C-alpha positions in Angstrom: 0.2 -13.2 -19.2 2.1 -10.7 -21.9 5.5 -11.9 -22.6 8.3 -9.1 -24.1 11.4 -11.4 -25.4 14.7 -9.4 -26.4 18.2 -10.5 -26.7 20.6 -10.0 -24.8 24.0 -12.0 -26.0 27.8 -11.3 -26.8 28.6 -9.9 -30.4 30.2 -14.0 -31.0 27.1 -15.3 -30.7 25.6 -13.4 -33.3 24.6 -14.9 -36.6 26.4 -12.6 -38.3 29.2 -13.9 -36.4 28.8 -17.4 -36.5 28.3 -17.1 -40.7 32.0 -15.6 -40.5 33.5 -19.0 -38.6 31.6 -21.1 -40.0 33.2 -19.8 -44.0 36.8 -19.3 -42.5 36.6 -22.9 -41.0 35.6 -24.0 -44.9 38.3 -21.2 -46.5 40.9 -22.9 -44.1 39.8 -26.7 -45.5 39.7 -25.9 -49.2 43.0 -24.1 -48.3 44.9 -27.0 -46.4 45.3 -24.7 -43.1 44.6 -27.5 -40.5 45.4 -25.1 -37.3 43.6 -22.6 -38.0 40.6 -24.7 -39.5 40.3 -26.6 -36.1 40.2 -23.4 -34.2 37.1 -22.1 -37.0 35.9 -25.4 -36.8 35.6 -25.3 -33.0 34.6 -21.7 -32.4 31.8 -22.4 -35.0 30.7 -25.2 -32.7 30.8 -23.5 -29.6 28.9 -20.6 -30.5 26.2 -22.1 -32.7 25.8 -24.2 -29.1 25.3 -21.4 -27.4 23.6 -19.5 -30.0 20.9 -22.5 -30.2 21.3 -22.8 -26.3 20.3 -19.5 -25.5 17.6 -19.2 -28.0 15.7 -22.3 -26.2 16.6 -21.1 -23.1 12.8 -19.1 -22.2 10.9 -21.5 -23.8 7.9 -23.0 -22.1 9.0 -21.4 -18.8 6.8 -19.7 -16.7 6.7 -16.9 -14.1 4.5 -16.3 -11.3 4.7 -13.3 -8.5 2.8 -14.1 -5.1 2.2 -11.5 -1.7 1.5 -13.8 1.2 -0.5 -9.9 2.5 -2.0 -7.1 0.4 -2.3 -4.3 3.8 0.1 -3.6 6.4 1.4 -1.0 8.6 4.9 0.8 8.5 7.3 -1.6 10.7 5.5 -4.8 9.6 6.6 -7.7 7.2 6.2 -10.1 4.4 6.7 -12.2 2.3 7.0 -12.4 -1.8 7.1 -15.7 -3.2 8.5 -16.3 -7.0 8.0 -18.9 -9.0 10.2 -20.1 -11.7 8.8 -23.4 -14.1 10.7 -24.8 -16.3 8.3 -27.5 -18.1 10.7 -28.7 -21.5 13.5 -31.3 -21.6 16.5 -28.2 -21.6 17.5 -27.3 -18.2 18.3 -23.6 -17.2 21.5 -23.8 -15.7 21.3 -20.0 -14.3 18.6 -17.6 -14.9 18.4 -14.2 -13.4 15.1 -11.8 -12.2 14.9 -8.5 -12.3 12.1 -6.0 -11.2 12.3 -1.8 -11.4 12.3 -0.4 -8.1 13.4 3.5 -6.9 14.9 4.4 -4.2 11.8 5.6 -2.3 9.8 3.0 -2.4 7.6 2.5 0.9 8.6 -1.3 1.3 11.7 -3.2 0.2 12.8 -6.8 1.1 15.6 -7.3 3.7 18.0 -8.2 2.4 18.4 -6.1 -0.8 20.3 -6.1 -4.1 19.6 -3.0 -6.3 21.5 -2.3 -9.5 21.6 0.9 -10.5 21.8 1.7 -14.4 22.6 4.4 -16.8 20.5 4.1 -20.0 20.8 7.0 -23.0 17.0 7.3 -23.4 16.8 11.4 -25.4 20.6 12.2 -25.8 19.6 15.7 -24.9 18.6 15.1 -21.8 21.5 13.2 -21.1 21.6 9.2 -19.6 18.7 8.2 -17.2 19.2 6.0 -14.2 17.7 2.8 -13.6 17.4 1.4 -10.7 16.7 -2.7 -10.4 16.2 -5.3 -8.1 18.4 -8.4 -8.8 17.4 -12.5 -8.1 19.7 -14.8 -9.2 19.1 -18.8 -10.0 21.7 -21.4 -10.0 20.0 -24.3 -11.9 16.8 -25.1 -12.9 17.1 -28.5 -13.8 13.7 -30.1 -16.8 10.6 -30.2 -16.4 10.5 -28.6 -12.9 9.8 -25.8 -10.5 11.2 -23.8 -8.8 10.2 -21.3 -5.5 11.7 -19.5 -3.1 10.5 -16.3 -0.7 11.9 -13.2 -0.5 11.0 -11.2 3.2 9.7 -8.3 2.5 9.5 -4.7 5.3 7.3 -2.3 4.8 9.1 0.8 5.6 6.7 4.2 4.7 3.2 4.9 4.2 2.0 4.5 0.2 1.1 1.8 -2.3 4.0 -0.1 -4.2 2.5 -2.4 -7.5 4.9 -4.7 -9.1 3.2 -5.3 -12.7 6.2 -6.7 -14.6 9.5 -9.0 -13.9 12.5 -9.5 -16.5 12.9 -13.5 -16.6 17.1 -13.8 -18.0 18.2 -16.8 -18.9 21.5 -18.6 -21.9 23.7 -20.6 -22.3 26.3 -22.5 -20.1 28.6 -20.9 -21.4 27.7 -17.5 -20.6 27.9 -16.0 -24.4 24.4 -15.9 -25.5 21.8 -14.7 -23.5 17.8 -13.7 -24.0 15.5 -11.9 -21.3 11.5 -12.1 -21.3 9.4 -9.8 -20.1 6.7 -11.5 -17.7 3.8 -8.5 -17.5 0.8 -9.9 -14.6 -2.5 -9.9 -15.5 -3.2 -9.1 -12.0 -0.3 -6.9 -10.8 0.6 -7.2 -7.2 -0.3 -4.9 -5.1 1.6 -4.1 -1.7 -0.3 -1.2 0.2 1.1 0.0 3.3 -0.8 2.3 5.8 -0.1 5.1 7.9 1.6 4.9 10.9 -1.1 4.9 13.7 -0.7 7.9 16.7 -1.6 7.3 19.9 -4.8 9.6 20.2 -7.9 9.4 21.7 -11.5 9.6 19.7 -12.9 10.9 23.3 -12.2 14.3 21.6 -14.6 13.0 19.0 -17.3 11.4 20.7 -17.4 14.3 23.6 -17.7 16.7 20.4 -20.9 14.6 19.7 -22.3 13.9 23.2 -21.6 13.5 27.1 -19.8 10.3 27.1 -16.7 11.0 29.6 -19.6 8.1 31.5 -20.4 5.3 29.8 -17.9 3.3 27.7 -16.9 2.6 24.8 -18.8 5.4 22.8 -22.3 4.2 23.7 -25.0 5.0 25.6 -27.4 3.0 27.0 -31.7 4.3 26.5 -32.7 3.4 30.0 -36.8 3.5 28.0 -36.0 0.3 26.4 -35.6 -2.7 28.8 -33.8 -5.6 26.6 -33.2 -8.1 29.2 -32.3 -9.1 33.1 -28.8 -10.7 34.5 -28.1 -11.7 37.9 -26.4 -8.1 39.2 -22.8 -7.9 39.2 -19.9 -6.2 41.1 -19.6 -2.5 39.7 -23.2 -1.9 38.7 -24.8 0.9 39.3 -27.5 1.0 41.9 -30.1 2.4 39.3 -29.9 -0.5 37.0 -31.3 -2.7 39.6 -34.4 -4.1 38.7 -37.1 -3.0 41.9 -39.7 -4.9 40.2 -38.0 -8.1 40.9 -36.2 -7.0 43.8 -39.8 -6.3 45.5 -41.2 -9.9 44.2 -38.1 -11.6 46.3 -36.2 -12.6 43.0 -32.9 -11.4 44.5 -30.4 -8.9 42.8 -31.5 -8.5 39.0 -29.8 -6.2 36.7 -31.4 -4.3 33.7 -29.5 -4.5 30.5 -30.6 -1.4 28.2 -30.7 -1.6 24.8 -27.4 0.8 24.2 -27.1 3.7 21.0 -24.7 4.4 19.2 -23.3 8.4 18.5 -24.2 10.0 15.0 -22.5 8.8 12.5 -18.7 10.4 11.6 -17.6 11.7 7.7 -14.1 12.4 7.2 -13.2 14.4 4.3 -9.3 14.9 3.4 -8.4 17.5 1.6 -5.1 16.8 0.6 -4.9 20.0 -2.3 -4.2 22.3 1.5 -1.3 21.2 2.9 0.8 22.0 -0.6 2.8 24.5 0.9 3.5 22.7 4.3 6.2 20.3 5.3 5.6 16.9 4.7 5.6 15.7 8.0 3.0 18.2 8.8 0.9 16.1 6.1 1.9 12.6 6.9 1.2 13.1 10.9 -2.3 14.4 9.7 -2.7 11.1 7.8 -1.6 9.2 10.8 -4.0 10.9 13.1 -6.7 10.8 10.4 -5.8 7.0 10.6 -5.9 6.5 14.2 -9.8 8.3 14.6 -10.5 6.1 11.9 -9.3 3.1 13.8 -10.6 4.3 17.2 -14.2 5.3 15.8 -14.9 1.9 13.9 -13.9 -0.3 17.0 -16.7 1.5 19.1 -18.8 0.6 16.7 -19.9 4.2 15.7 -20.6 4.4 11.9 -17.5 6.6 10.5 -16.6 7.3 6.6 -14.0 8.9 4.3 -13.8 11.3 1.5 -10.4 11.8 0.0 -10.0 13.6 -3.6 -8.8 11.8 -6.7 -6.0 9.7 -6.8 -3.5 7.8 -9.1 -4.8 4.7 -7.2 -8.2 5.7 -7.3 -9.5 7.8 -9.9 -12.5 10.1 -8.8 -13.5 11.1 -5.5 -13.9 7.9 -3.3 -15.8 7.7 -0.3 -15.7 4.2 2.0 -18.5 4.3 4.8 -17.8 1.5 7.7 -20.0 -1.5 7.5 -17.7 -4.4 8.4 -14.0 -4.6 9.0 -13.1 -4.7 5.5 -14.6 -0.3 5.4 -12.0 -0.3 8.2 -8.9 -0.7 5.4 -10.7 0.5 2.6 -10.4 3.8 4.2 -6.8 2.8 4.8 -6.0 2.3 2.1 -7.4 5.5 0.2 -5.1 7.4 3.2 -2.1 5.0 2.0 -2.9 6.6 -1.5 -3.1 10.3 -0.3 -1.0 12.3 -1.9 -0.1 16.5 -1.7 0.2 16.4 -5.3 -3.1 15.3 -5.5 -6.0 17.7 -7.7 -8.2 17.9 -5.4 -11.7 18.5 -5.0 -14.1 20.8 -7.5 -14.3 23.7 -6.9 -17.4 24.0 -7.9 -20.5 22.1 -7.3 -22.1 19.7 -4.4 -19.9 16.6 -3.3 -21.5 13.2 -2.8 -22.5 12.2 0.3 -22.3 8.5 1.8 -24.8 9.0 4.7 -28.3 10.5 4.1 -27.7 12.7 7.4 -24.2 12.6 8.4 -23.9 13.9 12.3 -20.9 15.4 12.7 -18.4 15.8 8.9 -14.4 16.4 10.1 -12.8 18.1 7.6 -9.0 17.5 8.1 -6.7 20.6 6.6 -3.7 22.5 6.8 -5.7 25.5 7.5 -9.1 26.3 6.7 -8.3 29.8 4.9 -6.5 27.3 2.1 -9.1 25.1 1.2 -9.3 23.4 -2.6 -13.4 23.0 -2.7 -15.8 25.9 -2.0 -17.1 25.5 2.0 -20.7 27.0 2.2 -23.7 25.6 3.2 -25.2 24.1 0.0 -22.0 21.5 0.0 -22.0 20.5 3.8 -25.3 21.7 6.6 -23.0 24.7 8.4 -24.1 23.7 12.0 -23.1 20.1 11.7 -19.0 20.4 10.0 -16.1 21.8 12.1 -12.1 21.8 10.3 -9.6 20.4 12.1 -6.4 22.6 10.6 -3.5 21.2 11.4 -1.4 24.2 11.5 -4.1 27.0 11.8 -5.1 28.2 15.4 -8.5 27.2 14.8 -9.7 31.3 14.2 -13.9 31.1 13.8 -16.8 29.2 15.2 -16.6 26.1 12.2 -12.5 26.0 12.8 -10.5 24.6 15.4 -6.8 22.9 15.8 -6.4 20.0 16.1 -4.8 19.6 19.3 -7.6 20.8 21.1 -10.0 17.8 19.9 -7.3 15.3 20.9 -5.7 16.3 23.8 -2.3 15.8 22.8 1.2 18.2 22.2 1.7 19.0 19.1 5.2 20.5 17.9 5.0 22.6 14.5 1.8 20.8 13.5 0.4 18.0 13.6 1.8 15.2 16.3 3.3 12.2 14.8 3.7 8.5 16.6 7.2 9.6 17.6 5.6 12.6 19.5 2.3 11.1 20.9 4.0 8.3 22.6 5.1 5.8 20.2 3.7 3.6 17.5 0.3 1.6 17.7 -0.1 -0.9 15.0 -3.8 -2.4 13.9 -3.8 -5.0 17.1 -2.9 -1.3 19.7 -5.6 1.2 18.3 -6.8 3.3 20.4 
């Protein structure tokens, strides 16, 4: 852990001021000024002890920060634990913890104390406003560790990193103080996923094949019988094993091998949303997250391709084969921004699958794509542009509402317009 220490004391406990009081005390003793000598001697001892105490207040002190969960959806709560360890024999009568923050952070404490300061960094640009989150600790005894929990709430989609904290302490008189900045080797990351809109994945499944008579996106391969079982209420008559019935072994139902639809690749073109309303972009991410959640839970092999961002350099793809891959795709959506550079204009993009069954490009309009949309990039017969604002003109573009079957007002419908919020356990 890297640390950066700086003094933050009153002018009275600066070394020149302490030396000045000592000189006054000596001169008062030489000229037999008893009252002045006692006063200057008292001030000298007070400022000297304050200076020594403040200098030693942050020695052998460690600070740690732990977050109980990294990824969450808006509206979910989590806990941040901070620990201050005082390993020396001198107590810390008071301590302050300061962390930088911003008014638009994706998550914040429930009981938040924010300090707003104006600092002159550049004389030509004027004062710069700095926001810091403040925590106060009253007493930390010698060789004692103090931990306190802070309840946080996820507010909106985004990623927040806490990479450093400033610890401040000093003497008991409040005259001397010093600050030490702790830079964590592994920054505490808070990832807030997009809200899951209430949409149906049947539009995607029906677009791949007709699954309206089946469940969960699976189809039965009736040429392969995996096993048999006793008939249950609701079993179709065509599933009854006639051979076993003819032999007098009772009603047995065939259990067929199941197959899943072809894989699905979602390509998020964030650059096409430049100039669009922020709500349109956020609603599009909510719908896309709900589709990924619904398809992966139904066993459909799904992948997401997103352009480079601040948190994930390089073009990122995340195929879904395990449960964690689904949240990996949610994390890519949490980092998505309309200000990202977008996909390269020329050259093929690396595909996560050898032969993706369907490719859906999530964009504002097909005419505003930021990359080349030619057969060399994606097979033409497998690619569909899902437009959030466009009318779906052309055989390769489609308005998103026609595929998902919900109403939109001025763009992609959000959770409020699509029937409320859906957490990870309520995803469609």
